[in-house]
mmCIF file of the N, C-alpha and C atoms, coordinates in Angstrom:
data_MODEL
# 
_entry.id   MODEL 
# 
loop_
_atom_site.group_PDB 
_atom_site.id 
_atom_site.type_symbol 
_atom_site.label_atom_id 
_atom_site.label_alt_id 
_atom_site.label_comp_id 
_atom_site.label_asym_id 
_atom_site.label_entity_id 
_atom_site.label_seq_id 
_atom_site.pdbx_PDB_ins_code 
_atom_site.Cartn_x 
_atom_site.Cartn_y 
_atom_site.Cartn_z 
_atom_site.occupancy 
_atom_site.B_iso_or_equiv 
_atom_site.pdbx_formal_charge 
_atom_site.auth_seq_id 
_atom_site.auth_comp_id 
_atom_site.auth_asym_id 
_atom_site.auth_atom_id 
_atom_site.pdbx_PDB_model_num 
ATOM 1   N N  . MET A 1 1  ? -16.922 -11.382 -22.579 1.00 0.00 ? 1  MET A N  1 
ATOM 2   C CA . MET A 1 1  ? -16.344 -12.692 -22.387 1.00 0.00 ? 1  MET A CA 1 
ATOM 3   C C  . MET A 1 1  ? -15.642 -13.113 -23.670 1.00 0.00 ? 1  MET A C  1 
ATOM 4   N N  . VAL A 1 2  ? -14.524 -13.752 -23.532 1.00 0.00 ? 2  VAL A N  1 
ATOM 5   C CA . VAL A 1 2  ? -13.736 -14.158 -24.692 1.00 0.00 ? 2  VAL A CA 1 
ATOM 6   C C  . VAL A 1 2  ? -13.955 -15.644 -24.959 1.00 0.00 ? 2  VAL A C  1 
ATOM 7   N N  . PHE A 1 3  ? -14.240 -15.933 -26.207 1.00 0.00 ? 3  PHE A N  1 
ATOM 8   C CA . PHE A 1 3  ? -14.369 -17.330 -26.615 1.00 0.00 ? 3  PHE A CA 1 
ATOM 9   C C  . PHE A 1 3  ? -13.212 -17.657 -27.546 1.00 0.00 ? 3  PHE A C  1 
ATOM 10  N N  . TRP A 1 4  ? -12.480 -18.703 -27.227 1.00 0.00 ? 4  TRP A N  1 
ATOM 11  C CA . TRP A 1 4  ? -11.350 -19.094 -28.053 1.00 0.00 ? 4  TRP A CA 1 
ATOM 12  C C  . TRP A 1 4  ? -11.821 -19.938 -29.230 1.00 0.00 ? 4  TRP A C  1 
ATOM 13  N N  . SER A 1 5  ? -11.103 -19.769 -30.325 1.00 0.00 ? 5  SER A N  1 
ATOM 14  C CA . SER A 1 5  ? -11.394 -20.603 -31.491 1.00 0.00 ? 5  SER A CA 1 
ATOM 15  C C  . SER A 1 5  ? -10.861 -22.013 -31.286 1.00 0.00 ? 5  SER A C  1 
ATOM 16  N N  . PHE A 1 6  ? -9.856  -22.128 -30.401 1.00 0.00 ? 6  PHE A N  1 
ATOM 17  C CA . PHE A 1 6  ? -9.254  -23.431 -30.112 1.00 0.00 ? 6  PHE A CA 1 
ATOM 18  C C  . PHE A 1 6  ? -8.871  -23.440 -28.638 1.00 0.00 ? 6  PHE A C  1 
ATOM 19  N N  . PRO A 1 7  ? -8.862  -24.603 -28.023 1.00 0.00 ? 7  PRO A N  1 
ATOM 20  C CA . PRO A 1 7  ? -8.499  -24.668 -26.599 1.00 0.00 ? 7  PRO A CA 1 
ATOM 21  C C  . PRO A 1 7  ? -7.003  -24.418 -26.409 1.00 0.00 ? 7  PRO A C  1 
ATOM 22  N N  . PRO A 1 8  ? -6.616  -23.820 -25.280 1.00 0.00 ? 8  PRO A N  1 
ATOM 23  C CA . PRO A 1 8  ? -5.194  -23.573 -25.039 1.00 0.00 ? 8  PRO A CA 1 
ATOM 24  C C  . PRO A 1 8  ? -4.440  -24.889 -24.829 1.00 0.00 ? 8  PRO A C  1 
ATOM 25  N N  . THR A 1 9  ? -3.188  -24.882 -25.223 1.00 0.00 ? 9  THR A N  1 
ATOM 26  C CA . THR A 1 9  ? -2.363  -26.080 -25.036 1.00 0.00 ? 9  THR A CA 1 
ATOM 27  C C  . THR A 1 9  ? -1.956  -26.180 -23.572 1.00 0.00 ? 9  THR A C  1 
ATOM 28  N N  . SER A 1 10 ? -1.422  -27.319 -23.193 1.00 0.00 ? 10 SER A N  1 
ATOM 29  C CA . SER A 1 10 ? -1.000  -27.492 -21.803 1.00 0.00 ? 10 SER A CA 1 
ATOM 30  C C  . SER A 1 10 ? 0.149   -26.540 -21.470 1.00 0.00 ? 10 SER A C  1 
ATOM 31  N N  . LYS A 1 11 ? 1.005   -26.260 -22.436 1.00 0.00 ? 11 LYS A N  1 
ATOM 32  C CA . LYS A 1 11 ? 2.110   -25.318 -22.213 1.00 0.00 ? 11 LYS A CA 1 
ATOM 33  C C  . LYS A 1 11 ? 1.563   -23.907 -21.951 1.00 0.00 ? 11 LYS A C  1 
ATOM 34  N N  . GLN A 1 12 ? 0.569   -23.499 -22.715 1.00 0.00 ? 12 GLN A N  1 
ATOM 35  C CA . GLN A 1 12 ? -0.040  -22.184 -22.516 1.00 0.00 ? 12 GLN A CA 1 
ATOM 36  C C  . GLN A 1 12 ? -0.714  -22.095 -21.148 1.00 0.00 ? 12 GLN A C  1 
ATOM 37  N N  . LEU A 1 13 ? -1.379  -23.166 -20.747 1.00 0.00 ? 13 LEU A N  1 
ATOM 38  C CA . LEU A 1 13 ? -2.028  -23.176 -19.437 1.00 0.00 ? 13 LEU A CA 1 
ATOM 39  C C  . LEU A 1 13 ? -1.007  -23.075 -18.311 1.00 0.00 ? 13 LEU A C  1 
ATOM 40  N N  . LYS A 1 14 ? 0.136   -23.763 -18.469 1.00 0.00 ? 14 LYS A N  1 
ATOM 41  C CA . LYS A 1 14 ? 1.191   -23.701 -17.450 1.00 0.00 ? 14 LYS A CA 1 
ATOM 42  C C  . LYS A 1 14 ? 1.738   -22.282 -17.322 1.00 0.00 ? 14 LYS A C  1 
ATOM 43  N N  . PHE A 1 15 ? 1.984   -21.629 -18.465 1.00 0.00 ? 15 PHE A N  1 
ATOM 44  C CA . PHE A 1 15 ? 2.493   -20.260 -18.426 1.00 0.00 ? 15 PHE A CA 1 
ATOM 45  C C  . PHE A 1 15 ? 1.467   -19.301 -17.822 1.00 0.00 ? 15 PHE A C  1 
ATOM 46  N N  . THR A 1 16 ? 0.217   -19.482 -18.162 1.00 0.00 ? 16 THR A N  1 
ATOM 47  C CA . THR A 1 16 ? -0.830  -18.632 -17.606 1.00 0.00 ? 16 THR A CA 1 
ATOM 48  C C  . THR A 1 16 ? -0.931  -18.818 -16.100 1.00 0.00 ? 16 THR A C  1 
ATOM 49  N N  . LEU A 1 17 ? -0.949  -20.055 -15.657 1.00 0.00 ? 17 LEU A N  1 
ATOM 50  C CA . LEU A 1 17 ? -1.027  -20.342 -14.229 1.00 0.00 ? 17 LEU A CA 1 
ATOM 51  C C  . LEU A 1 17 ? 0.200   -19.801 -13.496 1.00 0.00 ? 17 LEU A C  1 
ATOM 52  N N  . SER A 1 18 ? 1.373   -19.946 -14.104 1.00 0.00 ? 18 SER A N  1 
ATOM 53  C CA . SER A 1 18 ? 2.598   -19.419 -13.493 1.00 0.00 ? 18 SER A CA 1 
ATOM 54  C C  . SER A 1 18 ? 2.525   -17.903 -13.351 1.00 0.00 ? 18 SER A C  1 
ATOM 55  N N  . GLY A 1 19 ? 2.014   -17.236 -14.358 1.00 0.00 ? 19 GLY A N  1 
ATOM 56  C CA . GLY A 1 19 ? 1.873   -15.780 -14.300 1.00 0.00 ? 19 GLY A CA 1 
ATOM 57  C C  . GLY A 1 19 ? 0.901   -15.342 -13.223 1.00 0.00 ? 19 GLY A C  1 
ATOM 58  N N  . VAL A 1 20 ? -0.210  -16.049 -13.102 1.00 0.00 ? 20 VAL A N  1 
ATOM 59  C CA . VAL A 1 20 ? -1.203  -15.721 -12.076 1.00 0.00 ? 20 VAL A CA 1 
ATOM 60  C C  . VAL A 1 20 ? -0.624  -15.941 -10.683 1.00 0.00 ? 20 VAL A C  1 
ATOM 61  N N  . VAL A 1 21 ? 0.065   -17.048 -10.483 1.00 0.00 ? 21 VAL A N  1 
ATOM 62  C CA . VAL A 1 21 ? 0.681   -17.339 -9.180  1.00 0.00 ? 21 VAL A CA 1 
ATOM 63  C C  . VAL A 1 21 ? 1.741   -16.289 -8.847  1.00 0.00 ? 21 VAL A C  1 
ATOM 64  N N  . ALA A 1 22 ? 2.552   -15.909 -9.830  1.00 0.00 ? 22 ALA A N  1 
ATOM 65  C CA . ALA A 1 22 ? 3.573   -14.879 -9.604  1.00 0.00 ? 22 ALA A CA 1 
ATOM 66  C C  . ALA A 1 22 ? 2.919   -13.550 -9.232  1.00 0.00 ? 22 ALA A C  1 
ATOM 67  N N  . GLY A 1 23 ? 1.829   -13.210 -9.891  1.00 0.00 ? 23 GLY A N  1 
ATOM 68  C CA . GLY A 1 23 ? 1.114   -11.975 -9.573  1.00 0.00 ? 23 GLY A CA 1 
ATOM 69  C C  . GLY A 1 23 ? 0.562   -11.984 -8.162  1.00 0.00 ? 23 GLY A C  1 
ATOM 70  N N  . PHE A 1 24 ? -0.078  -13.081 -7.784  1.00 0.00 ? 24 PHE A N  1 
ATOM 71  C CA . PHE A 1 24 ? -0.602  -13.186 -6.416  1.00 0.00 ? 24 PHE A CA 1 
ATOM 72  C C  . PHE A 1 24 ? 0.519   -13.108 -5.387  1.00 0.00 ? 24 PHE A C  1 
ATOM 73  N N  . THR A 1 25 ? 1.658   -13.722 -5.700  1.00 0.00 ? 25 THR A N  1 
ATOM 74  C CA . THR A 1 25 ? 2.796   -13.688 -4.781  1.00 0.00 ? 25 THR A CA 1 
ATOM 75  C C  . THR A 1 25 ? 3.297   -12.258 -4.588  1.00 0.00 ? 25 THR A C  1 
ATOM 76  N N  . LEU A 1 26 ? 3.415   -11.520 -5.675  1.00 0.00 ? 26 LEU A N  1 
ATOM 77  C CA . LEU A 1 26 ? 3.867   -10.127 -5.574  1.00 0.00 ? 26 LEU A CA 1 
ATOM 78  C C  . LEU A 1 26 ? 2.872   -9.268  -4.800  1.00 0.00 ? 26 LEU A C  1 
ATOM 79  N N  . ILE A 1 27 ? 1.592   -9.469  -5.033  1.00 0.00 ? 27 ILE A N  1 
ATOM 80  C CA . ILE A 1 27 ? 0.571   -8.713  -4.303  1.00 0.00 ? 27 ILE A CA 1 
ATOM 81  C C  . ILE A 1 27 ? 0.624   -9.046  -2.822  1.00 0.00 ? 27 ILE A C  1 
ATOM 82  N N  . ALA A 1 28 ? 0.758   -10.319 -2.490  1.00 0.00 ? 28 ALA A N  1 
ATOM 83  C CA . ALA A 1 28 ? 0.830   -10.729 -1.084  1.00 0.00 ? 28 ALA A CA 1 
ATOM 84  C C  . ALA A 1 28 ? 2.074   -10.163 -0.410  1.00 0.00 ? 28 ALA A C  1 
ATOM 85  N N  . ALA A 1 29 ? 3.208   -10.184 -1.101  1.00 0.00 ? 29 ALA A N  1 
ATOM 86  C CA . ALA A 1 29 ? 4.444   -9.634  -0.527  1.00 0.00 ? 29 ALA A CA 1 
ATOM 87  C C  . ALA A 1 29 ? 4.305   -8.133  -0.306  1.00 0.00 ? 29 ALA A C  1 
ATOM 88  N N  . GLY A 1 30 ? 3.714   -7.432  -1.246  1.00 0.00 ? 30 GLY A N  1 
ATOM 89  C CA . GLY A 1 30 ? 3.502   -5.991  -1.094  1.00 0.00 ? 30 GLY A CA 1 
ATOM 90  C C  . GLY A 1 30 ? 2.570   -5.669  0.053   1.00 0.00 ? 30 GLY A C  1 
ATOM 91  N N  . ALA A 1 31 ? 1.506   -6.429  0.197   1.00 0.00 ? 31 ALA A N  1 
ATOM 92  C CA . ALA A 1 31 ? 0.570   -6.207  1.305   1.00 0.00 ? 31 ALA A CA 1 
ATOM 93  C C  . ALA A 1 31 ? 1.244   -6.473  2.640   1.00 0.00 ? 31 ALA A C  1 
ATOM 94  N N  . TYR A 1 32 ? 2.037   -7.524  2.717   1.00 0.00 ? 32 TYR A N  1 
ATOM 95  C CA . TYR A 1 32 ? 2.750   -7.836  3.959   1.00 0.00 ? 32 TYR A CA 1 
ATOM 96  C C  . TYR A 1 32 ? 3.698   -6.704  4.332   1.00 0.00 ? 32 TYR A C  1 
ATOM 97  N N  . LEU A 1 33 ? 4.488   -6.241  3.367   1.00 0.00 ? 33 LEU A N  1 
ATOM 98  C CA . LEU A 1 33 ? 5.437   -5.163  3.651   1.00 0.00 ? 33 LEU A CA 1 
ATOM 99  C C  . LEU A 1 33 ? 4.717   -3.873  4.022   1.00 0.00 ? 33 LEU A C  1 
ATOM 100 N N  . SER A 1 34 ? 3.587   -3.624  3.391   1.00 0.00 ? 34 SER A N  1 
ATOM 101 C CA . SER A 1 34 ? 2.824   -2.421  3.700   1.00 0.00 ? 34 SER A CA 1 
ATOM 102 C C  . SER A 1 34 ? 2.310   -2.456  5.135   1.00 0.00 ? 34 SER A C  1 
ATOM 103 N N  . PHE A 1 35 ? 1.747   -3.583  5.545   1.00 0.00 ? 35 PHE A N  1 
ATOM 104 C CA . PHE A 1 35 ? 1.202   -3.673  6.897   1.00 0.00 ? 35 PHE A CA 1 
ATOM 105 C C  . PHE A 1 35 ? 2.291   -3.763  7.954   1.00 0.00 ? 35 PHE A C  1 
ATOM 106 N N  . SER A 1 36 ? 3.443   -4.338  7.617   1.00 0.00 ? 36 SER A N  1 
ATOM 107 C CA . SER A 1 36 ? 4.505   -4.450  8.614   1.00 0.00 ? 36 SER A CA 1 
ATOM 108 C C  . SER A 1 36 ? 5.188   -3.106  8.856   1.00 0.00 ? 36 SER A C  1 
ATOM 109 N N  . ASN A 1 37 ? 5.084   -2.176  7.908   1.00 0.00 ? 37 ASN A N  1 
ATOM 110 C CA . ASN A 1 37 ? 5.730   -0.870  8.051   1.00 0.00 ? 37 ASN A CA 1 
ATOM 111 C C  . ASN A 1 37 ? 4.752   0.244   8.394   1.00 0.00 ? 37 ASN A C  1 
ATOM 112 N N  . ILE A 1 38 ? 3.537   -0.101  8.794   1.00 0.00 ? 38 ILE A N  1 
ATOM 113 C CA . ILE A 1 38 ? 2.540   0.937   9.022   1.00 0.00 ? 38 ILE A CA 1 
ATOM 114 C C  . ILE A 1 38 ? 2.752   1.664   10.350  1.00 0.00 ? 38 ILE A C  1 
ATOM 115 N N  . ALA A 1 39 ? 3.280   0.995   11.365  1.00 0.00 ? 39 ALA A N  1 
ATOM 116 C CA . ALA A 1 39 ? 3.460   1.631   12.674  1.00 0.00 ? 39 ALA A CA 1 
ATOM 117 C C  . ALA A 1 39 ? 4.421   2.818   12.614  1.00 0.00 ? 39 ALA A C  1 
ATOM 118 N N  . PRO A 1 40 ? 5.587   2.707   11.983  1.00 0.00 ? 40 PRO A N  1 
ATOM 119 C CA . PRO A 1 40 ? 6.460   3.880   11.903  1.00 0.00 ? 40 PRO A CA 1 
ATOM 120 C C  . PRO A 1 40 ? 5.826   5.042   11.129  1.00 0.00 ? 40 PRO A C  1 
ATOM 121 N N  . GLN A 1 41 ? 5.054   4.724   10.106  1.00 0.00 ? 41 GLN A N  1 
ATOM 122 C CA . GLN A 1 41 ? 4.396   5.780   9.337   1.00 0.00 ? 41 GLN A CA 1 
ATOM 123 C C  . GLN A 1 41 ? 3.354   6.490   10.195  1.00 0.00 ? 41 GLN A C  1 
ATOM 124 N N  . GLN A 1 42 ? 2.602   5.720   10.976  1.00 0.00 ? 42 GLN A N  1 
ATOM 125 C CA . GLN A 1 42 ? 1.611   6.328   11.858  1.00 0.00 ? 42 GLN A CA 1 
ATOM 126 C C  . GLN A 1 42 ? 2.285   7.175   12.922  1.00 0.00 ? 42 GLN A C  1 
ATOM 127 N N  . ALA A 1 43 ? 3.424   6.735   13.431  1.00 0.00 ? 43 ALA A N  1 
ATOM 128 C CA . ALA A 1 43 ? 4.149   7.499   14.446  1.00 0.00 ? 43 ALA A CA 1 
ATOM 129 C C  . ALA A 1 43 ? 4.634   8.827   13.866  1.00 0.00 ? 43 ALA A C  1 
ATOM 130 N N  . ARG A 1 44 ? 5.142   8.817   12.648  1.00 0.00 ? 44 ARG A N  1 
ATOM 131 C CA . ARG A 1 44 ? 5.589   10.064  12.018  1.00 0.00 ? 44 ARG A CA 1 
ATOM 132 C C  . ARG A 1 44 ? 4.418   11.012  11.799  1.00 0.00 ? 44 ARG A C  1 
ATOM 133 N N  . ALA A 1 45 ? 3.292   10.484  11.363  1.00 0.00 ? 45 ALA A N  1 
ATOM 134 C CA . ALA A 1 45 ? 2.117   11.325  11.131  1.00 0.00 ? 45 ALA A CA 1 
ATOM 135 C C  . ALA A 1 45 ? 1.620   11.931  12.437  1.00 0.00 ? 45 ALA A C  1 
ATOM 136 N N  . LYS A 1 46 ? 1.621   11.161  13.513  1.00 0.00 ? 46 LYS A N  1 
ATOM 137 C CA . LYS A 1 46 ? 1.185   11.671  14.812  1.00 0.00 ? 46 LYS A CA 1 
ATOM 138 C C  . LYS A 1 46 ? 2.143   12.741  15.317  1.00 0.00 ? 46 LYS A C  1 
ATOM 139 N N  . ALA A 1 47 ? 3.446   12.518  15.171  1.00 0.00 ? 47 ALA A N  1 
ATOM 140 C CA . ALA A 1 47 ? 4.431   13.511  15.608  1.00 0.00 ? 47 ALA A CA 1 
ATOM 141 C C  . ALA A 1 47 ? 4.261   14.813  14.826  1.00 0.00 ? 47 ALA A C  1 
ATOM 142 N N  . ARG A 1 48 ? 4.020   14.710  13.528  1.00 0.00 ? 48 ARG A N  1 
ATOM 143 C CA . ARG A 1 48 ? 3.814   15.895  12.699  1.00 0.00 ? 48 ARG A CA 1 
ATOM 144 C C  . ARG A 1 48 ? 2.558   16.641  13.134  1.00 0.00 ? 48 ARG A C  1 
ATOM 145 N N  . LYS A 1 49 ? 1.487   15.893  13.398  1.00 0.00 ? 49 LYS A N  1 
ATOM 146 C CA . LYS A 1 49 ? 0.228   16.495  13.827  1.00 0.00 ? 49 LYS A CA 1 
ATOM 147 C C  . LYS A 1 49 ? 0.394   17.193  15.175  1.00 0.00 ? 49 LYS A C  1 
ATOM 148 N N  . ASP A 1 50 ? 1.080   16.538  16.108  1.00 0.00 ? 50 ASP A N  1 
ATOM 149 C CA . ASP A 1 50 ? 1.305   17.130  17.427  1.00 0.00 ? 50 ASP A CA 1 
ATOM 150 C C  . ASP A 1 50 ? 2.153   18.394  17.325  1.00 0.00 ? 50 ASP A C  1 
ATOM 151 N N  . TYR A 1 51 ? 3.168   18.378  16.464  1.00 0.00 ? 51 TYR A N  1 
ATOM 152 C CA . TYR A 1 51 ? 4.015   19.558  16.283  1.00 0.00 ? 51 TYR A CA 1 
ATOM 153 C C  . TYR A 1 51 ? 3.197   20.726  15.736  1.00 0.00 ? 51 TYR A C  1 
ATOM 154 N N  . ILE A 1 52 ? 2.363   20.457  14.751  1.00 0.00 ? 52 ILE A N  1 
ATOM 155 C CA . ILE A 1 52 ? 1.553   21.525  14.154  1.00 0.00 ? 52 ILE A CA 1 
ATOM 156 C C  . ILE A 1 52 ? 0.582   22.093  15.177  1.00 0.00 ? 52 ILE A C  1 
ATOM 157 N N  . LYS A 1 53 ? -0.049  21.233  15.970  1.00 0.00 ? 53 LYS A N  1 
ATOM 158 C CA . LYS A 1 53 ? -0.968  21.711  17.009  1.00 0.00 ? 53 LYS A CA 1 
ATOM 159 C C  . LYS A 1 53 ? -0.239  22.597  18.012  1.00 0.00 ? 53 LYS A C  1 
ATOM 160 N N  . ALA A 1 54 ? 0.934   22.147  18.463  1.00 0.00 ? 54 ALA A N  1 
ATOM 161 C CA . ALA A 1 54 ? 1.702   22.927  19.437  1.00 0.00 ? 54 ALA A CA 1 
ATOM 162 C C  . ALA A 1 54 ? 2.129   24.261  18.835  1.00 0.00 ? 54 ALA A C  1 
ATOM 163 N N  . ARG A 1 55 ? 2.553   24.259  17.590  1.00 0.00 ? 55 ARG A N  1 
ATOM 164 C CA . ARG A 1 55 ? 2.990   25.494  16.926  1.00 0.00 ? 55 ARG A CA 1 
ATOM 165 C C  . ARG A 1 55 ? 1.823   26.454  16.760  1.00 0.00 ? 55 ARG A C  1 
ATOM 166 N N  . LEU A 1 56 ? 0.657   25.958  16.403  1.00 0.00 ? 56 LEU A N  1 
ATOM 167 C CA . LEU A 1 56 ? -0.510  26.824  16.255  1.00 0.00 ? 56 LEU A CA 1 
ATOM 168 C C  . LEU A 1 56 ? -0.927  27.424  17.592  1.00 0.00 ? 56 LEU A C  1 
ATOM 169 N N  . LYS A 1 57 ? -0.863  26.634  18.656  1.00 0.00 ? 57 LYS A N  1 
ATOM 170 C CA . LYS A 1 57 ? -1.185  27.165  19.984  1.00 0.00 ? 57 LYS A CA 1 
ATOM 171 C C  . LYS A 1 57 ? -0.188  28.246  20.378  1.00 0.00 ? 57 LYS A C  1 
ATOM 172 N N  . GLN A 1 58 ? 1.081   28.025  20.062  1.00 0.00 ? 58 GLN A N  1 
ATOM 173 C CA . GLN A 1 58 ? 2.120   29.001  20.375  1.00 0.00 ? 58 GLN A CA 1 
ATOM 174 C C  . GLN A 1 58 ? 1.867   30.304  19.604  1.00 0.00 ? 58 GLN A C  1 
ATOM 175 N N  . LEU A 1 59 ? 1.525   30.205  18.342  1.00 0.00 ? 59 LEU A N  1 
ATOM 176 C CA . LEU A 1 59 ? 1.251   31.392  17.541  1.00 0.00 ? 59 LEU A CA 1 
ATOM 177 C C  . LEU A 1 59 ? -0.018  32.094  18.009  1.00 0.00 ? 59 LEU A C  1 
ATOM 178 N N  . GLU A 1 60 ? -1.005  31.309  18.432  1.00 0.00 ? 60 GLU A N  1 
ATOM 179 C CA . GLU A 1 60 ? -2.244  31.898  18.930  1.00 0.00 ? 60 GLU A CA 1 
ATOM 180 C C  . GLU A 1 60 ? -1.969  32.728  20.178  1.00 0.00 ? 60 GLU A C  1 
ATOM 181 N N  . LYS A 1 61 ? -1.150  32.205  21.088  1.00 0.00 ? 61 LYS A N  1 
ATOM 182 C CA . LYS A 1 61 ? -0.779  32.948  22.295  1.00 0.00 ? 61 LYS A CA 1 
ATOM 183 C C  . LYS A 1 61 ? -0.034  34.225  21.930  1.00 0.00 ? 61 LYS A C  1 
ATOM 184 N N  . LEU A 1 62 ? 0.850   34.127  20.975  1.00 0.00 ? 62 LEU A N  1 
ATOM 185 C CA . LEU A 1 62 ? 1.677   35.255  20.573  1.00 0.00 ? 62 LEU A CA 1 
ATOM 186 C C  . LEU A 1 62 ? 0.832   36.387  19.998  1.00 0.00 ? 62 LEU A C  1 
ATOM 187 N N  . PHE A 1 63 ? -0.148  36.058  19.163  1.00 0.00 ? 63 PHE A N  1 
ATOM 188 C CA . PHE A 1 63 ? -0.932  37.084  18.493  1.00 0.00 ? 63 PHE A CA 1 
ATOM 189 C C  . PHE A 1 63 ? -2.173  37.510  19.269  1.00 0.00 ? 63 PHE A C  1 
ATOM 190 N N  . SER A 1 64 ? -2.634  36.709  20.211  1.00 0.00 ? 64 SER A N  1 
ATOM 191 C CA . SER A 1 64 ? -3.820  37.103  20.969  1.00 0.00 ? 64 SER A CA 1 
ATOM 192 C C  . SER A 1 64 ? -3.429  37.952  22.171  1.00 0.00 ? 64 SER A C  1 
ATOM 193 N N  . GLY A 1 65 ? -2.205  37.910  22.512  1.00 0.00 ? 65 GLY A N  1 
ATOM 194 C CA . GLY A 1 65 ? -1.584  38.507  23.547  1.00 0.00 ? 65 GLY A CA 1 
ATOM 195 C C  . GLY A 1 65 ? -1.708  39.497  24.462  1.00 0.00 ? 65 GLY A C  1 
# 
């Protein structure tokens, strides 16, 4: 824990509060964008998984033959 030798001025408190609010805003915006773009990412992952499964089945048929 940090103990100050002197209390922060009102200007310092305003800058600190502004920085904290800006940080929370950026985190919230990033979380929103992440969750709003998750469906296309899941669709790509599912398509990739389905392609790999189909390709492996095709190769299995070819080599078990």
